[in-house]
N, C-alpha and C positions, 0 to 999 in steps of 0.2 A: 771674901769670895775667892776660891781657888781658881787657877787658870783653866782655860779651855782644854789644854793638853792633859793636865792632871785629871780633870773631870772625865774626859773620854777614856783615859787609861783605867780609871776606877770603874766606870760603867762596863768597859770591856771585861774586866776581871769578874764583875758581878754576873756576867752572862752565863757562867758555869753553874750558877745557882738559880737560873731562871725557872727550871722545872721543879727542882727539889724544894725551893722556897727561899726567899731572901732572909738574911739575918736582920736583927734589930737595927744594927748600924746601917745596913743597906736600906732599910725602910726609912730611917731618919734622913739619909741622903736624898732618897727619892722624894720624900715629902718636901724637903727644902728646895730641891731643884724644881719640882712641880709648882711650888708657890712662886719661885723666882721667875720661871718661864711663862706661866699662865695666870699669875696673879691670884691663885687660890690653891688651897690644899687638896690632897687626894680625897675624893668623895667619901669612900668607906674604908677607913684604915683597918677594919677587922676582916677584910676580904683579900685573900691571896691573889685572886684574879685581878682585883683592882690595882694592886701593885705591879702585876705583870703588864697590865694595860698602860699604867703610868710609865713604866720602864720603856715600853715601845714608843710612846709619844715623846718622851724626853730625848731618847736617842735620835729619833727622826728629826725633831726640832733642832737639836744641836748640830747634826750633820748638814742640815739645810742652811742654817745661819753661819756655821763654821766659827762661831765666837760665843762667848758668854754674854748674856744680856747685862746691861747696866742695872745696878741695884736701884730700885725706886727710892725716891727721897721720903715718900710717905707710905707706910704700911699700917693698916688697921689691925687691931687685936682680933683674935679669933671670936667670931660671933658678932662683931661690930659691923654696922651697915650705915652707909650714907646715901641719902636720896636727895639730890639737888632739886630744889623747888622749881616747878614748871617744866620738869623733864620726866621722861619715863625710864631713866637709867638708875640702876642701883649698883653701888660699889662696895665690894668687900676686899679685904687684904690690900693689895697694892692699888694706889690711887694716883692718877695724874696730878702733877704739881698744881695746875690751875684749879682743878676741882677741889683739892685739899685746901688750898690757900683761900679760895672763895668761901668755902665752908667755915674755915677758922676765922676769917674776917668778920663773920656774923656771929659765930659761936666759939670764941677763943677757949672757953673752958672745956670744949670737947677734945682738947689735946690729950686728955687722959685716955681717950678711946684709941689712941694710936700706939702701936707697938714699936714703931720706928719713925723718927722724924729728924730733920736737921737741927743742929744745935742753935742755929740762927733763924729758927722758924718764925719768930716774931718779926724780925727785920724783913724776911721774905714776904710775910703777909702784909706788912705796911707798904712795901714796894709794889706788891700786886694791887693793893687798894689805890695807891697813887696813880699807877698806870691806867687803871680802870677809870678813875675820875678824869684824868687828862683826856682819855678817849671820848668820854661823854661830853666834856666841855670844849673840845677842840672845834674850831669853826669848820663848817662844811663847805669846803672850797671846791669849785668845779673847774676842771682843766679847759672846758669850753668857754666859760665866762671869764676866766682869768688865766691866760696862758702863762703868765709870769710865775704862777704858783707851781707849775710843773716843769718849767724849762727856764734855765738861766740865760743870760745874755749871750754866752758862748754858743749855746744850743741854737738860739735864734739866728745868730750869725751863720752858723753851719748850715741851717736850713735855708737861709737866704742865698748863700753861695750855691747850694745845690739847686735852688730854683733858677738862679741866673744861668747856671751851667745847662740845665734842662732846656731853658728858653733858647740859648745859643745853639744847642744841638738840634732843636726843632727848626731854627732858622736855617742852619746849614743843610739839614735834610730837605727843606723846601727848595733851596737853591739847587741842590743836586737833582731833585725831582724835575724841576723846570728844565735844567740842562739835559737831563736824560730824555725828556719828552721832545725837546728840539732835535736831539740826535736821532730819535726814532722817526720823527717826521722827515728828516733829511734822508734817512735810510729808505723810507717808504718811497720818496721821490726818486731816489737812485734806482730802486727796484723797478718802478714803473718805466723809467727811461731804458733800463736794460731789457725789460720785457719787450718794449717797442722795437729796440735794436735787434733783438733776437728774431722777432717776427719778420722784420724786413729782410734779415739774412736768410731766413727760412724761405721766403717768397723768391728771393733771387736764386737760391739753390734749386728750387722746384723748376724755375724757368730754364736754368742751365741744364737741368736733367732732361727736360723736354727736347731741347735742341740736340743734346748728345744722343738721346734715344732716336731722333730722326736720322742723324748722320750714320748711326750704327745700322739702321734698317736698310739704308741705301747701299751701304757696303756689302751687307749680307746678300741683298738682292743681286748685286753685280756679280758676286762670287757664285751665286747659284746659276746665273746665266752662263758664266764661264765654265762652270762645272758641267752643265748640260751640253754645251758645245764640245767640250773635251770628250764627254761620253759618246756623242754622235760621231766625232772623228775617230774614236777608238773602235766603234762598231764598224765604220766604213773600212778602216784598216784591217779589221778582222775579216771582213768579207773579201777584201782584196787579197789578203793572204790565202784565204781558202781557195779563191779562184786560181791564184798562182800555183798552189799545191796541186790542184786538179790538172792544170795545164802541164805541169812538170811531170805528173804521172803519165799523161798521154804521150808526151814527147819521149819518155823512157820506153814506153811500150812500142812506139813507132820505131825507135832506134833499134830495139831488140829485133823487131821483125825484119828490118833492113839488113841487120847483121846476119840473121839466119838465111835470108834469101840470097845474100851475096855468097855465103859459104856453099850453098847448093849449086849455084851456077859455076863455081870454080872446080867442082869435082869432075874427073875424066869420065867420058862416056864409054861404055862397053863397045868393043869392036863388033861389027855386024858380020 
């Protein structure tokens, strides 16, 4: 079987003949690849469209797998068919190893129906039969009933150590939980004590505020009395000033009259 790269190169070169029609060598290659990839030949080798369809399927399959498939060990001749007893499966062309060796263990003469088979097929069939008989006669042991059949002493030791570790971790977790619960209880007690202390301080602050409020009201009252007294004294002073201004104007008027009268008396009289 040629390599994947060589096969893809050959298929790429065949693409130019996709519409015009594949050559006989092209069809032989497609037939071989189709049988290798899908385990059967092209359905209708006299149909050009069938080869085109086969070409598309082959290219798609190879691009997906990116490798050439392993050549099967057992391939039937054209027209040959195997139907394993008790199944609904029918095999043509390529056959899985176990199916072919199961069939040949019962009907070794059918080897003539195979187009391809390993040179050591008889040894393979004997080995398959031996494996099958050993599977049938092997004792049916249960891991539940006999743990030593599924785990050796090292595994048991490992599991035992893991169990001891888990138990110790559980014990440590319990101790930490008890310690944490004690811390929570102490914090709650401290919280209650702080709340009582805060309430006491708040009551003392309220009492001090009442005293302070009383002292402040007395001072304000005293200031108001002093302010009213000052206002009364100011009004009295204003009235006194007004009176003094009136008296002053009267004195000025009287003084003016006296000056005028004195001037008239000092004037010389006309001779008679």
